[in-house]
N, C-alpha and C positions, 0 to 999 in steps of 0.2 A: 532386584532392588525396586523400590517404589519410585515412580516418576514424580518429581517435585515441581517441574516447570521451571521457567526462568528465574534466576535469582536477582536479576535487574529489577529494581523497584519500579522504575518508570514503565517497563514493559508489563509488569504485573498489574499496575493501575490501568494501563491501556486495555489489557485483556479483560479486566473486570468491567471497565466501561463499555467495551464492545458487547460483552454478554448482557449487560444491563439494557443497552439499546436494542439488542436483538429480541429480548423478552418484552420490553415495553412497547416497541413499535411493530412487533411480529415480523422482523426483518431477518430471515435466516442467513443472509449474506454476511452480516456482522459476526454471527456464530462461526461461520466458515473461516472468515479472516482471523478470528481469535484462535481457532484451532491451528491454523498455519503458523501464527506467531508463537504459539506455545511450544512448538517443536524445539528440540535442542539446537544450539547455535550452529553446529556442523551440518544440520539438515535444513536450516532456514533458507528461504528463497533469496536468490541473487539474480537480478535481471539486468541485462544491458539495454541501453536506449535503442539499439537496433531491433530488439525483440518488441519493444513498445511501438516502434515505427511499423513493424510488420503486422501486428495484430490489432492495433488501435485505429479507430476511425478519426477523422478530423473533428476537433471540437469535443471529443469524448472525454469522460472522466475515468481514469484508470487507477485501480488500487493494486499496489504491490506489497504483499505482506512480508516484506524483507527490505533488502537494500537495492538501490538502483545504481548501476555503474555506467561509466561513460563510453564503453566500447561501441563503435559504430556511429551511424548518423541518424538524425531525426529531422524531418522536414515538415511535419504536421503540427499545428498548434493543439496540444493535448494537455489537459490538467492531470498531473501525476501525484498521487498520494502514496507515501511509503513510510517506513520506519526510519530509513536513513538514505542519504544520497552522497555520492562522491562529488567533488568539486566540478569535475569535468561534466558529469551528468547534469548538474544544475545549469552550467553554462550552456550546454547544448539544448536543453529543453527550453530555457528562456530565450535563446537566440532563435529558436523555431517559432516563437510567439506563444509558447505554452506557459503553464503555471506550475509551480512546485509547492506542495503542501504536505503536512504530516497527517497521518491517519486520524489522530485525535481532533484535528481541526475539521476534517471532512465529516466526521460523525456529527459535529454540531451544525454544520451546514446542511447535511442531507441525512437526518436521523432515520428515515425509512429505507435508505440505501437503494433508491430507485435510479435506474439509468447508469449503473456502474458496470465496469468490466474488470474482473480480477485476472491479473496476469501472473502466472507462476512459472 
């Protein structure tokens, strides 16, 4: 069968926007993030806050091309951009002094994609 990508219209628009910014600003990171979001739902990235704590540096901007879950602890103030968040994940990130945002908002803030870390 031919691969059709996500049927969720919001995700399709996000992928289209990521590819547009990747071409316009010559930022291959957005192409990579779009590729990961385009995977089937059962293969999509799911990351716990403990993994963000382990791999992110303090004050860094982290992109998760999937959902962030609340298992574990986080003590660093980190900005996390993702497709979705669990309630516990939002509570823990904000309590650590971090910031929660969606990938669409991050594209507009940082169109060149510089200084980002993708966690999968």
